[in-house]
N, C-alpha and C positions, 0 to 999 in steps of 0.2 A: 478688942472685946468686943464681948458676941453677948450680945442683949435680944430677948425675946419681949417682942410687944407687939401691941394691937393699936397703937398710936405713934405719931409721928416724931422722928428721931431728928434732932436738930446736930446738925456739924460746925460748931466751933458759936462765937456769943452774934449775938443782934448788933447788926449796924443799929447806930442810933436815929431818931428821925429826921435829924436832917443829912444824914448819909443818905446817897442813893441804896436801892436793894441792890442786892445780887442775882446774877441770873443765877436759876434753876433750871439744870437739866436733866431729866429722868430718860436714862436708856434701857430701854426693853430690847431685852438680847437672850437669846437663842442656845448662847456659849456661855457656860460656867465660868465666873471670871479666874477661877486654879485651874482649866482645862488646860487648855493649849495660850500661851500670850502670842496673840494675833491682834488683827485691826480693831477690835474692840477697846481692847488693852489701850494700845498704843495711843487711840486716841483719845478715850477718855482720861485715863492719866495724863494726857498735856493738857485738857480742855478741867480739868480740876484743878490747873495750877491759879483760875481766876474765877472760877466758879464752883456752887455748890452741885457734884451729880453723885446722882443715885442711880447705880445701875443694880436695875431690876428682872433676878434671875426665873427661869420657867422655876414650878411649884414640885415641893417634894412631898412624897406621900407621909400621913404620917397613921397611928392606928383609929381604926375607928371610929372610938369611944373619944379621940382626941376633938380642940376646939381647933377651928380654923388659928392659925397667928403667922405673925412675921418673924423672922429672922435676922436681926442686923447686928452689921459689921464693918468696920472699918478694915479697908484692903489689906495688907502685911504691905505689899509692893507696890503702891500708888496712893501717895497723901492725899486727902482727901476725897479718896471713891469711898462713899458707902454703899455695901455691897447689901442687898435686902433680896432674901430669899424668902415665897410664902411656903406655910405646911400647913396641908390639904388634907383631910379624915379620908383615907381610902371608901372606893364605894360612895363617891357623891356622883350624880348626874352631872351631865355636862352642864345644864343651865343653872343647876346649885355651884358647882365648880365657879361658872364664871362671876355668878352674884357674889360671891364671899369675897373673890380675888379684886371686884369693884370697891366692896365694902373696904377690904386693907388697904386697897391704894387710899382712897380716898380718908380711909383717918391716915395715913403717913405723912402723905402734902396738904392734911389741914393746913398749919399752923406757917407754910411757907410764904412768903414775903417775898415780891421783884419776881421780872417777868418768869416763866416757864417756858423751857424747850421743853419737846416729847419726842426722842427720838428713837424712832427704831432699826431693830435688825430682822427682825422677823414680823409678819403682820401675822399670825398667831395670838397676840398678845393684845390685839387692837378691840375683840369682843367685849375686855376689863375697859377697857382703857379711853376708849373714843369719846367719854364723854365729856373727859376734862378739858379744861377751859387754856388749853396751852396758846400763847401765842404764837406758837410757831411750831410747828412741825416736820421734823425730819425722815426722811429714807433712806438710809444709806444701805444698797443695794449690794453687798459686800458676796454674796453670792445666789446662783437663781436655783432656790431653795426646793423650788418645785419636782429638780432633777435628782433631788437625792430620795435616797433609798428612804422610805417609809414616809413620805410626804403626805403629809395631810389631806383627805380628798378638797377638804374648805379653802388651800392654802390661794390658790389662784386668785378665785374669787374678795378673799381678803384681801391679798394686794394687789387688786384692781381696788375696793376702796381706802386703801393707806396710797394708793398713789393722788386719789381723785381728793385725798386730803389735804396729803402734805404743800408744805410752802415750798417745800426744797426736795430734790431728790440728784443722791449720788450715788454712782456706781464704781465697784473694785472694778473696775475692766475697762479696756476698749469694747471688747467682745459683750460685754452688758449693756454697756452705754449706747452701739447701736444695735441691742434689742429691744430699749426701754426707749431712746431719746423721743421720738411719736408719740409716747404718752403722757407726756409733761411737758411745761412749755418752759420752767426752769428747773434742768437736769442737769449737770454736772459729771464728769469724769475724773477719777482718785485713781487710778494706779497702787499698787504695791510701796510701798517707801518703806523705807530701811533704817534702823540706828544704828547708821557704820562706826558710831564710836563705840555698840557696845560689840558687835559683831568681829572689828579691827583687832579684839584680842586673840582672836583664834589666832593671829599672824607669829604670836610672840611666843617665842618655846611655856608649852605649859608640862605640869607632869598629867601624866595620864590619869583619867579615873582609871580609878579601880578597875571594872568591871570591859573596861578596854584595852586596858596596858599590856594585857598578855595576846590581844588577838596579833595573829601575823600579817607582815607587809606583805604588798602595799593593801591598803584600807581602803573600802570605798562605803560611802555613808550617806545614810539619807535620815532626815529629823521631821517630823511633823505625823498627823492622824494616818492611823494607816487602817482604811476604811473602804469602799467599794470603788473610791476614785484610785483605788491604788493594785497596779499590773502585778498579782502574785505568780499569773504563768509569764511574764517576761522574765523576772526576778527569777524564777526557779530553772526558766533554759539558759539564762545569764551564768547564773553561778554552777550550774553542772557543766556551762564551755569552758569555765575558769576555775575552777577548784582551788588555782593555787592563791587567787584573792580570798580576802574578806571582804564580807557583807555584812556591813552594820546599820540596824533598821532601830533607830532610837523614837519611842514615840507609843501613843495607848494603842490598842487595836479596838476599833467600835465599827458596830452593826456586820461585824462580819466575826465568823469562827476562827478561832487561833486556829481551830484544826485544817481550815481549809488555808493557810499559810505554808509553803513550800519549808520543806525540812532537810536542812543540807550541812553537812560539818559546816563549811565556811560561808553559813549564814548564821546570822550572830541576833537574837531578839532582847536589846537593853532595857524597854518599858521608856515610860515614862519618865521624862527630866525634866527640871524648871526649866525656864526662861535664861535666868544666873546660869544656868550650865550649860548653855550650849555650845559658847565658844571654845569649852575645854574640850566636847566631843571633837567640834569640827575641828579644832585644831591636831588631832591627829588624824583626821583624813588625807588621805594625797586625791582623791575627787570626790566630788560629793551628785551624789543622783537625785533625778526626778522623776522614778517609772511609773508618771501616771496610766493610767486606762483608758484610751479613746473611747468611751462611748460616752451619753448624756447627760452624764454627772461631773463633766468634765469640759464640757461645748465651751462653757465661761467663764471658767477657773482664769484667776492671775495669780499664782501663787506668790507667797512673800519670802518662798524660798529660795528663788532664784536671785534677787539682788543680797541676799541674807548672806547666802553661798560666796557670792564672790565679791562682800564687805569683808570675809572671812579669808581671802585670798586663795579662795579654792576654784578649781576648775569645775564648771556643772556637765555634766550628759541628762537632756531631758529627751521623753517622746515630743512628739509635735505639737504641744497645747497652743492653743491659735495666738493666744495671748503673750507667751512664752517666746515666739517664733518672730510675729511683729514687735515686739521691743527689744527683743536679745538674742535673734539671733541671727544679725550681725556681727555680734564679738567674737573674734578669735576665741575668747573662754569658756563661749557657749555651744557646744555641738547638740544638735539636732539627730537623733536615731529612731526609727518606727519598728523595728522590729530588733530580732535577739544577735542579728549578726551583724545588723547597721548599729546597736548597741554595744558593745563587745568592741567593736573596733572605733567607734566613738571613743570607749574608756579607755584605750589604748594608746589614743591620741590626746586626750587631756593627763593621762602620767606623763606624756612627756612634758607635756606644759607644767607639768605641777614640778617638775623637775629645771624647769627655765624661768623662770616669775620678771627676770631681765629680760628676756627676750620682748618686753612690748606688751603682752597679752594683758598682763594686770592694769597697767597705765591706761592702756584702754577703758577698759571696764570702770575705773577709777572715776576716772573723765565722765563714762553716764553715768553713773553714782553720786559725783556731784551735784546735782538737780532733783535726787531722790531723798526728800529726807520727810519723818514723819512732823518735823517742827512744821517744814514749810507747811506740808499739806493742811495739817491741823489750824495752821496760819491762815489760810486762804478757806478752809470751812466757815470758821471761825468769822471769816469778814463777809462771807454770804448768807449767814445764818445772821449777823448784825444790820444788814441791810435789809432782810425781811420782817425783825424785832423794829427797825428804823421805819418803814412802811407803813405798819401795822400800829404802831404806835403814834407816829405821824412828827416823831422827832429820834434824832438818834440816840438808843438808849447806852445804860452802863452796862454793858455784854461783859469789858473787863473788868469788873469789878471785885475786888477779892473776896472770896465769902471768908467769913469767919473772921 
């Protein structure tokens, strides 16, 4: 259900006066809910099982004569998550934009009762939300956003303010943790986790999706955002060296021009797919790829694809991303390659593994994945947030009281 509002929209019925109030979590994210299903979606869909979750997206620009408003809907793929999208008239000065966003936010949360948790994925939403009387503020630093292309000039300044404001800080990988651990006294590392049951579907026989079924074998694939972190030159060289291999690229192209992508007969760009569709594509590949460029935008990344590919039963070939090498480089099923020659050799070795899952490499990967669950990660995060609520409230709060 899609609703245009300037006042709060509640999820479910209000608890009685005798019941503990449910916890409200407002997640401020730079990533659209329906863009690519990754860390924010995994965590917020799980938090929504036990509390009211509002997922606040970046503004959308509308005509100059429009009035600022919110579009509110329930997430199609996560029960209990309310997605809120501000719509602002084009041409508004920055100060006016922040004031409008602040008014819309205040109106939306005015009738919320119970503890309030503010959860930030981007410090750029702090200017219009810093005034909220949150019981706990969380900064989940999933990426080093200042290293990304087109990063706003104020990002680093606002990030420091957010770290100072936060009651607890989480990081999306070990490299980020090491970079930020001395900036907060309650910081915790939560690397990428995996929904093993979802990606294990790739191990079963699937009918190939229509846009993949006619591609020649062997197939070496990648899914995810294709942006400045993707090594287009490496893909070009490897595809030229092995014209008999099919390279399947699944995902949206963002912040780089499609004209800059290598165009070869054996490279196939299939566009973005839903989270639910990924196992079917993965099932049809022989080897899964992570051809990340080694630049400042990938210095601190901890790709969720690594455990997902392995959960799908596919050997992985990656460039030497620091967190991939640290956490997965010892596995036989994960090959690390620094240049085109090494990448091709690693893919050849991975193709051999793909034909021999009984050799032990997959069992080794499964043993490691047994400790990497989004359910476990979310539960540990919830416990740390509950501790913060308890300290501030003087007693253990009703953090896990279901909303609605």
